[in-house]
C-alpha positions in Angstrom: 23.4 3.4 18.6 20.9 3.8 15.6 17.4 4.5 16.2 14.8 1.9 14.8 11.2 3.2 14.6 8.4 1.4 15.5 7.3 -1.2 12.5 4.0 -2.2 13.9 5.1 -5.6 15.2 5.0 -4.9 18.7 6.0 -7.6 21.2 5.4 -7.2 24.9 7.7 -9.7 26.3 11.1 -9.2 27.7 13.2 -6.0 28.1 12.9 -5.2 24.4 10.3 -5.0 21.6 11.2 -8.2 19.1 9.6 -5.8 16.4 11.9 -2.6 16.5 14.6 -3.9 19.1 14.1 -0.9 21.3 14.0 -1.2 25.1 10.9 -0.7 26.7 12.3 2.2 28.7 13.3 4.0 25.2 9.8 3.2 23.8 8.1 4.7 27.2 10.2 7.9 27.1 9.7 8.3 23.4 6.0 8.2 24.0 6.0 10.8 26.7 8.0 13.2 24.5 5.5 12.7 21.6 2.5 13.1 23.9 4.2 16.3 25.3 4.4 17.7 22.0 0.9 16.6 20.9 -0.5 18.4 24.0 1.6 21.5 23.4 0.3 21.6 19.8 -3.1 21.1 20.7 -3.0 23.8 23.5 -1.5 26.0 20.8 -4.6 25.3 18.6 -2.3 24.8 15.5 -4.3 23.9 12.4 -1.0 23.2 10.4 0.2 20.3 12.3 2.4 18.7 9.7 4.4 22.1 9.4 4.8 22.0 13.2 5.7 18.3 13.4 8.4 19.0 10.5 9.8 22.1 12.0 10.4 20.5 15.5 12.1 17.5 13.5 14.4 19.9 11.8 15.0 21.7 14.9 16.2 18.7 16.8 18.4 17.5 13.7 19.9 20.7 13.6 20.8 21.0 17.3 22.1 17.4 17.6 24.3 18.2 14.6 25.6 21.2 16.0 26.2 19.5 19.4 28.0 16.7 17.8 30.5 19.0 15.9 31.2 20.7 19.3 29.8 24.1 18.6 
């Protein structure tokens, strides 16, 4: 499955957003993950939030690639 980011054309009818095509469950879980990271960064008092966000994204991608290769 390919990830489709929000394109700011949200719809609220049915089981999937017609804008991005993601399920309501996927959208809700993604929001929870993002808010947990926001809360963590705020608790830590990070001033360089762009660096934090980039490092988290790189770490996730690295771990997913490693997992996919079976290592």
